[in-house]
N, C-alpha and C positions, 0 to 999 in steps of 0.2 A: 545427316543421314549416313549409316553405314553401306560404305559401299563394294561390289563383288563383283569381277571380274571374269567373264566365262571366255576365256582364251581361243577354245576350240568346240566344235559342233557337238552336242551333246542332246537327249532326246528332250523331248519338249517338258518330259514331267519333271524333270532334275529342275531347270531353269524354272519352270509355273513355282516350286516350291521353294528358289532364293526369292524370286520376286516378293511372296508374301512372308518377306521377312527384312528385303533388303531393297536398296538403289541397284539393278544390275547393268553393266554393261557388256553386248556380245561382241567382242573383238574379230570374230570370224565372220558377221555379217560389215566387215570396214574394212576394205580393201586395203587402204591408207596406214590401218591402224599402226602406231609406234609403240610396240610393246614395252621397250624399255624403257622410254621415255616417261611412258605414263605409268608405268606400275606403283609408283609412289602414289599416288591416286587412291589406289585399292588397303581395303582392310581385309579381301578375302579374293581367293585364286581358285578357279576352277581350270584344271587343264585333261588332257588326254598325255599321248605318247609323243605329238610332234614337239610341245612347247617345251624347251629347253630352260631351268631355272638354275641357273648357275650362282656361282657365288658373287660374280658380278652385276647380276642382276637383283640379284636381293642385299646389295648394297644401296640399290636406287628405290629398293621396296622399304621404305622408311614407315609406313604405317600398315605394312601388312602381319596383320596374324595368324593368318591360316591358308594352307593350301590345300586340297581337294583334288584328289590324282582319280578321272575317273578310268579305274583298272585296277588290276593287281600290281604289277612293277609301279616300283619309285624310281630307276634308275635314271630318267631324266631331271630327276629333282636332287641337286646338293644339301642331302637331309642334314650331314653335320653342321654347316654352313646356317641354316634354318634354323636347327636347334641352339645354336650359338645366339642368335639374333632371334630368339626366343618364340618363332615360331612354329606352330602346330601344323603337321603334313600327316594327312588321311588318305588312306586310300580304301578300293574296295573291294576286299579280296574275296568275298563269296560271289559277286557277280557273274560270273562266268562257268561255275562248277558245274551246273546243269547241262548245261552248252555242251562243256566237253564232253560229258557222261555220254549224252543223245550222241556227239558224233563220233566217239566211240562205236557205240551204237549200229550207228550208221556204216561206218567201215565193215563192224561184223559181219553185219547182212549183208552186203557185198561181197564181201570173200565168199560166204558159204554158199553166193546163189549167184555169183560171176554178173552183178547187175551190171557194173559200167562195161564190160567188155560184149556183152549180147547186146547191148544198145548200142554199141560204135559198130556191131557187124551187121548189126540190123537195119541200120543209118545207112549202111554199105550197100546195102542189097542181098545181103546173106542172109538165109532162114537157116539158122546152126543149130537145133534145137538140143541134138546130142551133145556137141561138142561143149554148151556151154551148162549143162547138169550140173549141179548142185548138190550140196548137201544138207540135211535137215538141224539144227541148233539144239532140239529137245535131244536129252541123252547125253550130248556132246560135255565135254570138259573146258572149261574156261579157266585158264590158270591168269592170277593180276598179282603181278610184282609193283609194289607199294599199295597198301592200302589204307591212303589218307580219305577224304571227303571226297574225291571221283573215284578212287576206284573203288570206293561203297557203292557210293550212285551206279556206276556199273554193275556191282556186284546185284543188287538190288532188279535191275532192269534185265538182266541176262536171267536171273531166275525165272522171272514169266515169262519166258522160253522154255521152260521146263531143263536149264542148263545145270549142272553140278561145278561147285565153286571151291576152288584151291588157292588160296593168296598166301604170300610170303611179306611181313612185315612186322619186325621183331619191335617195333616201336607200338605197335596196337594192344589191347592185353588181350587174353584169351577169352576172357567174359565176352569183350564185344563180337569176335568170332561169332559166337556159340549164338549170342542175342539174332546177329544178321543171317544163322544158319549156313558158316560158310566154313568148310576145313581150312584149320588153320596147318602150312607146312612149317616142318621146323627147321628150312632153310630153301634159297631158290634152287636146289638141285630137286626137292620134293614138289615143287612146281614144273619142273622139265622133263622129268619122269613121267607126268600123267595129261599134261595138254593139252586138249587139239587143237584151241585157238590161244596164246599167248599176248596178254595184251600191259604192256607197259605205262606205271603211275608212278615212276620216282623223281625226286628231285634230282636237280643236277648239282651234281658237288664232285670233288675230285675223285671220292671214293665209288661214286656212279656211273663217272665216263667211262666210256666204253663197256659197261657193263654187260650187253650181248655179244658178246665176241664167239670166235671161232669154238673156245671151249666150250663155255655155253651151249651154244647152238648143237654142238656135239651130245650132249646130254637130253637134248629133247626126244620125241618122239619122232619118229618118220611121216614128214610128209605136215607137221605141225604149221599152222598160221600165226602170223607176229602182226601185231598191230601197237603203234606208235604216235600214241596222241598227246603225248607227256615235252619230253625237251629231245634233241633235234641227235645230242651227244651222247646219247644210250646207247645207241647202237652204232659199232663198229659195221661203216656200209661195204668194205671192202669181203668181211667175213660173212655178211648177210650175202651178196650177190653170189659171193661162193656155195652159198649153202642152197641159195637157189636155183644157180646149175646144177649142184651136185643131186637134186630132189629133196634133201633133207629139211630144206624150208617147201612146204607145196605151196605157200602164196604168203604177201606182204601186206601188210596196207599201211603207208606213211603218211602224216598231216604237217612232220616236221623234219628240218633238215640240219645236218652239221654247220650250213651256212646259210643264210636265206638273206635276201629273196634268190632263188633257187630255178633255174628253168633248163639245165641241161645237166644230166646226168646218166649215168650208165644203168639204173633205175627205172629210168623212161623209156615208155614202151614196150616192155613186155608184159607179157600175156596174162602171168600172174603176179602182178604187182599194180595194186593200186595206190594212184597219190591225190593228195590235197594241198592247196598253196595255202597250210597253217592255218586253217577254216576253223578249229576246236572251238574258240572263243567268237565266232563271227555269227551272232545271229543279232536280228534288230530287239530281241529282249533283253538278248545280254547288255548290248550298246545301252540302253534304255534304263535297264536296271543296276547296270554302273553308274551315267552319269546322276540318277536319284540317290542309289547310294553314296554318291561321292558329293552332292549338294547335302544331304541331311549331316553330314559330318560337317562341313562346311558352317552350318547352321548349329548345329551343336555348340561348335567352338566357339564364334561370334557371339552366342546368347549365353555361356555358361554352361551349358548341356555337358552331357558323357558323351566323349569323343571316344567311341569304341573301336575303331580302326587304327586310331592315330598308330605312326611306325615310331614317334619319338616323346609324347608327352612324358614328362619327369614326373612320376609315381609318389615321390617320396618329399613329405611337406620341408619346408623351407625348415622349420626349428628339429627336423628328426634328420635334414643332410649330413651336415658334421658326422654324426652320431653311427647310423647306419651306413653313407656312401662306400665308403673302403669297401665294405661287408656283402656289395652286389657284386662287383666282378670275382672276389673270392665263392660266394656262392656261385656264380655262373661255369668255377673253373671246377668245382667238384661236382656239379652236377654231370659234365661232361666227363670227370672222371669215373664217378661211379657209374657208367654205360659204356665208357670204354673197357672197365675191368668185367662189366657183364656180359662181353660181346655177344650178340647171335640169342643171348633171351628175350623174351617176350615178357615187356613189362605191364604191371598188371598196378603199381601205387609207387609214389614216390615221398616218402618219408622225409622231412626236414626239419630235425631241432636244433632250437636257440637258446642258447644260454649264455647267462651273464645279464650286464646292463642293454644291451641290445634287445632283449626279452620286452623291456619295456617301454619298447617303440610300438607304432606302426608295420610290423614286418611283411607286411602284405610283399612291398615288392621283393624282398629277399626270397622270399618262395616262387616268385614270379620268376627272379634270375636262375635260381636251381633249372625250373621247368626248361628254360631257355637253355640251359646246359644240355638237359638232359635232352630234349629234341633237336639240337642243333644238326641240322646238315641232314635230318633223317624224315622230314615232312615235303611233302610238295606244296603246299602253302611256304610263303612267306610269313615268318615267326617273328612277333614281335613283344614288347612289354605287356602290349595292352591286350592283343589276342592268344597268348598263350596259352592261358587256362581253358578258354573256349575250344581250344585245339588239342589239348590234352582233354578234356571230357567229351570229345568227339569221339574219341581212340578208346575209350575207356578206360585209361589213366588214371586213378584219382591221388590227389594232391592232399596229406595229409602234415599240417603244420602243430609242433610242438613248442611250448615255451617255458621254459625255466632261469628262474633269477639269480639261481647258484649255479657255477662256472667254475669246476673244482680245478686248482692249478692255473686258470688261467682266467684272463679278466673277460673275457669272452669265446664264445665256442660256437662252430657251426657243425653239426652233423648231417648228412646226406645218405637216405637208404634207398638204394634201388630195390624194389620187391618184384620177382619174375618169379612167380608161384611157390615153391617150397624155399627157392635160392633167394636170399639177402646180402647184396654187397653194398657195404657200406662204408665212406668216407668221410675224414673230419678234418678238421681247418680251423685256422685263424688267424688276424694280422699280429705283426711285430713291428716295435718301432715307431718312431715320428713319421716315417713312410706309408705306415700300414701294410708292409709287404706281406702276401700270403704266403701262409707255412701250412703243408701236409702235413699231417699230426699224426695220421692211422692209414692204413692201406690193406687188404687181403687179410685183414687180422689181426696186425700187426703194427704197434707204435713205434715210431723214430717220429725225427723234423725234419725239413728240408724246405726249404725256400722254391717256391714254384717259381719255374720258369716256364718259357713257351714252350720248351721241348723238352720229353722225360720219356724215359721206359724203367716198367716197373718188373722185377723179376721176382719167383715165387722157387725155393729149393731147398733140398736135405741142407739142415744147418753143422756144414763141416768143414775143415780147413781146406784152401784153396777156391774156395766157389767165386769169390769178389775179386781174385785176381783172374781167375777165369774170362769174368765181363767185362774188366779191364783189358785185358790183353785182345777179346774180339772187338772192342770198341777201337783200338789202336788199331789194329791190323786194317779196318775198317775207315779210319780218315775221320771218327769222329771223338771231338773233343769233349771230354767230360768235365760240367762245371764244379756240380758238387754230387756227393753221396750220400746216404745214409741208410741203415741197415735196422730193422727189427727182428728182434728173435724172440720164444721163448727160453727160460731161465731159470724157470722153477723145480725142474728136475732132470740134474746131469747126467741118469741114466737112459733116459728116454729120447728116441729117436724125433727130432723136433723140424720144425719149417720156419724157414728166417724168409723175409720178405727185404730187396733190397731197390731202391729208388735211384736212379741217377737222372742229373739234369744237362742237359747237354748246350751248346751254343749252335745247334741245327737239327734240322729233323734226322730223326733214326731211322733207316731203312728195313724195313721188313724182314729183309731176307738177312740183317745182323741178328735181329731177335729171334729168329725162327732157326739161326744155325746155332745161337747159345743155349738154346732152351731142347734143342735135339741132342744137347750132351748131358751124360749122364748125372742123375741129381737132379735135375731143373724138370720143376712142374711146368710151367708155363710163364709167358712175359706178353708185355703190349709195349708198343711204342706210340706215345700221344701226343700230338701239339694242341695246345690251347689256344 
């Protein structure tokens, strides 16, 4: 009989589900259980965060076919090693969204009514009604930065208190904002300007780290109340402390911190700061839900069902892999490029056109890879090849895929268009050679041919002598080495003022200030630095 090991304690509902299908052992009930020595006996494994499933452990897991993680992250699993061994890894990404949203509301109410402070005073024998008088939520504006699943749940609950909601997230369609009755800000400044309460629900990426710093806080209303139940590094703590001292920030409620666990901080003990020890996902229901959802995925993986939250299930059939395989990374790159070139736009639709012999295959993996590129680094939830379509649907982003067996001038061609209102940003690419190297063929309306590398920059400028040299000089002065370059330009009317686009690839990331310096020059209209 198929055997499953539950390594850590989860809700009884998850264990009961597994026992309906398999022979189940619970390692957490056995103090002497030797995990590494016995893992080879099991077909399935269910874990939480404490169990480390390393490559060495997987070497011993000769029968293992599926790993279920009762929670969101899979940092404690060597996913590449599991994938190499053909082991499905699945998580429970939706298990804590309600819990996190409700904890945000708990802190929001606590901030408004000074609940923890009043409780502490009264238990110390102080009756201080006037000191801890609060404010009403009704009629106040809640600003939400990051409008994914949790942000949207917070908005729905805050509307029940009569709050006005203003949110910023360019990776949610304008139509979705309308459906939820939420005002869509054009940028984060549009949230800072009006928010009485400001809550963060952004993912942690290099771009969002330190998002709420002194510059951002200076743009907020005086006395704004700040909440963070997302990621600690989103806030520059020293800048928040300074803003609390000056009164720019009236109060703050924090559930997460840059380093955890944390028991000492200059933020602790302040009368206008509420803190909790990362309780956003900590409820009995969330724990039970995570275990049950992870158990469902293990059951599906071991019985031939659909593993809907897998992080590594190969979606390409074996017979299609040889043809489509090289185009999966190309589509991901094109999705990221299109989003970078449409910077700041609110995405409504992603169009994927597949031309040539690849159109005769099951091309859903290519459309999904494009979505992964578009959404990369812009969602609070972990995105993978299985859940990307559902995440896009939640955000009101429509995916449109078209196929044509003919590709003029090329054997195969991929066109990706990001649609944001009336704006359309298209990039085109293909692969060349025995190694199927990805090439970019079109961007910002101009055609060229350049091999895609990890680091590149794109510039749009007036087509006149000397412009290419100015880019090279600026890069040289900044110590950025150009690997390759290509120029696209219109040449149908020699008397007209034309626009040209130049793409350069480099052997290192291009600093944003270098691009800004080039674009500030006469004749340049825009530029982007992109790392794939």
